N, C-alpha and C positions, 0 to 999 in steps of 0.2 A: 498541310500547314503553311501558310505565305512567310516568306522570309522575315518579315516584320513580326508576324507572331511567334515563329521559333525563335528569333532573337531575344523578344520581350520573356520568354519563356524560360529560356538559359540564362538569361542577365539575373531573373528572380530565384532563381534556382541555386546559383552560384552565390549570391548575396545571402540567401537563406544558408548555406552551408556555413557560411563564415559568420553567422548570426548578425547580420547588417538588414536593416529596413528601410535603406535608404532609395528614396523615390529616383524612378529611373530618369536620365535625360531625355529632353523633349526630342532633340532631334537625331535623326537615325545615324547620321556620322559619330555624334556623340555615343552613342549606343554602341555602336560598333566599336570605338575606340576604347571604353568602359571593359565590354568583354574582353579585347585583347589584354586591358592588364588585369583581369582577375585569371585570365590563363596562364598569364605569364609570374603571376606571385601565386598561384596554387600549388601546394606541395603535392608530391607525387603519393597522392592517395588513391584509393579506389574512388569508383564513379560508376553512378546508376547507367545500365545500358543505354536507358531512354534516353537519356542527356547528352551522350554521346552520337545519338541520332538526329540529334536538334544541332549540334554543333557541325557534323558534319555535312548536314543539308546545308547550313550558312557557310561553312566552309569551300564548299562545290559550288556554292551559287558563284560565292564571290571569285572563284577560281573561274567559273564561266564567263565571268564579266572582264578578263583581262587577257590583252592581248600577250599570247605566248610565242615562246620563239621552239622549234623543234632542233633538236642537237642536229639531227641527219641533214640538215638542210645549210648547216653552218659548212664553209669554204676550208680546205684544208690550207696552212701556210705552205709557201712554198720549198722550205727544206724539209718536211717531213708529212708526207700525207696520212698521217694517223693524229695528228695536232693541229686544232682549231684553236682560234682566240676570239672571246665574244665579251661585249662589253653590255652589262645589265645586269637586272636583278634575278639571283639564281633562282629565287622560289617562282620565275615565271619561266624557267627553262624547262622543256620536255624531253629527259634525258633518263637513261639507266639509274644511273646513282650519281648524286651530290655530294659534296664534301662541303663538311660541318667545322670550322674552328669553333671545337668546344673547350669549356673550361674541364678543370680534374674532376668535377664533381660528375660531370658529362649529362647534366640536368638541366640543362639549357640556362640561358640568364634570366634571374629574377627579377630584374629592374623593371617596372612597368613602361611600357611602350619604348624600350632602350632601342636603338637603331643599329645596333650590333648584328653581325649575321648569325650568331646562334640564335637571337632573340627572334631575327625576322623568319629563322627557319622552322622553328618551334612554334611561332604565331601560325604560320600559313599550314602546318603539318598538321597541328591540332594536340590536345592533353595525352592522346594516345603515345607519342613519342616520347614525352617525359617519363612516363609510365614504364615505355619500353626501356630505356636508359636506365631508370632505373632498376629494374631486373635485373641486367646485366652488370649493375655496381654492386648489386647485395651478393650476386653469387660470386665475383671478382673478390668481394671484401677489403678494396682498398682503393686510394683514387687513380686515375686513369693518368700513368707515367708519360712524359712527352715523348713524341716520336712512334706511338702505339696506335691503334683504331678498332673501333667497333663499328658493327656493321648492324642497322635495324632496318624494318620498313619505313618507308616516306610518308604512309598514310595519305594526308590529303595534298599535299606536293604532286606536281604533273611527273615527278621523278619518281620511281619505283623503290629508292635504297637510298638512305643517306650512310655515309661512311663519318664517323664522326672521331677526329683528330684532335690530340693537344699540342700546339706548338712550345717551343720554349718561352719564358719569358724573359726579356734581354734585361739587363739592370746594368746600364752602363755600356762599357766597349762589347761587342759581339766576341762570345770566348768560341773556340772551337769546338767545346761539347755545345753551345747551342748551333752551330753550323751542323752538326752530326745527329742533332735531334730534330731539324727542321728538315735536313735530308731525308732521315726516317720516315715523317711525316708520309712523304710522297711515297716512297718504298711500300711503306707498310701499307697505305690505301690501295694502290695497285695490286700487289700481291694479295691483299683481303678481296678485293674484286675476283681476280683470275680465279683463285680457290671457289669462290662462290658463282662461276661461269657469267660472270657481269662483265660486258663488253666495252662500256662506255661511261666515262667516269667524267666530271665537271668538277674541277678545283676550283675552291677560292683561293685568295689571297692570304694563306696560313700565316697565324703570328705577326704580321705588318699592322695590325690595328693596335689595341690596347696593351699589345704583349709587347711591341715596340722594337720588331726587329725590323732594320732599314728596309726599305722598299726596292731599291735598287739591288743591292745583293740578295735580298730573298727571291725576287725573281729570279736573278741569274742561277742561284742553287736549284729552284723548282723547276727552270728550261733545262739545266744540265743533267738534273738527277731522273726527270721522266724519260730524257731522251735515252740516257743508260738503261733504263728500267725496262722501257719498251722494246729494245735489243732483244731481251732474255723472256718477254711475254706475248708471245704471238697472240695470245687469245682476246688481248684488248685490242679492238678495233680502231677506237677514237678516244684522245684525250682533249677536254675542251679546257683552256685556263680563261676563268669566268674573270674577268676584273669589272671593276664598279666606279673606279673613279677616271675621269681623262689620264690623270699623271700616271696610273698604273698601266694603262692601255700605252701608254707613249714608252712606258720602261719595257713590256713584253714586246711591241712593236719593233722594238730596236736587237732583242734577243732572236724574234722568231721570223724576221724578213729581210 
C-alpha cells in the first residue's frame, strides 16, 4: 500500500473509532497533522493489529526521510570520554535509550500537536508507546512519583528504548526536595539502564519546560549527578546530554567544556 493510501485508511479508521465522519484534509501535510492529533488524543485502549501495521508503515516511512544522527558518531567532551553533548530533535537520534520527561500519568501529552518532548516522543514512537505505558501504570496502581523511571520499547523511534521519568514541578523557589527529585531522575534512569544492559542513554533537559525548574541550575545538577553516577556504573559507555535550544547548549557547554 502506498504511503498516501495507508494514511487515508488509518485516518478514516481512527475517525470512525471516534464516531466522526468528517472529510479528510486535501493536502498530505494537513492529513499527516490530523493523524498526529488523533494519535495525541486517542485514549490507551486496544487497537486492531491491522491499524498498527498501517501506522508503522507511515511512521517508518517518515523516519526513512529524516536526517538521523548516530550517537556513536558524537565526539566526547574533553573532561569525560563517556559524555557527549548534542543539540537537536531527540526523535532523530539513533541511540540505545532516550529519556522522556513524562507526566505522572505516564501516558504522554494529550494536547493535539503540542510541541513538548512528551508529545514529540509519543507521536514519533506510535500508539504502542501509550499502550505500553498504560499497562505499566495499571500494574503499578498509582501515578508515577517524581524521581523514578519506567522502561519501555521505543517502537518507531530510531532508539531501542525509552526511559520515562517525572521531574519535580517547581512552584516559586526551588526547594531541596525539588533538587533531590531532579537528581533522582538522572540516577534512576542510569541505574535502570545499567540493570537492563543498556549502555547508551540520551537525556533531555528534564523538568525545565512547563515544570519550571530553572535551566541553569537544572543543567548543573544534571551534569554533576551524571558524572557521579558514571563513577559507579562502568556498564554505561555513553551519556548524551541532548539539548534543543541554543540557550541550553550554552549552559551545558559552560559545564562540560
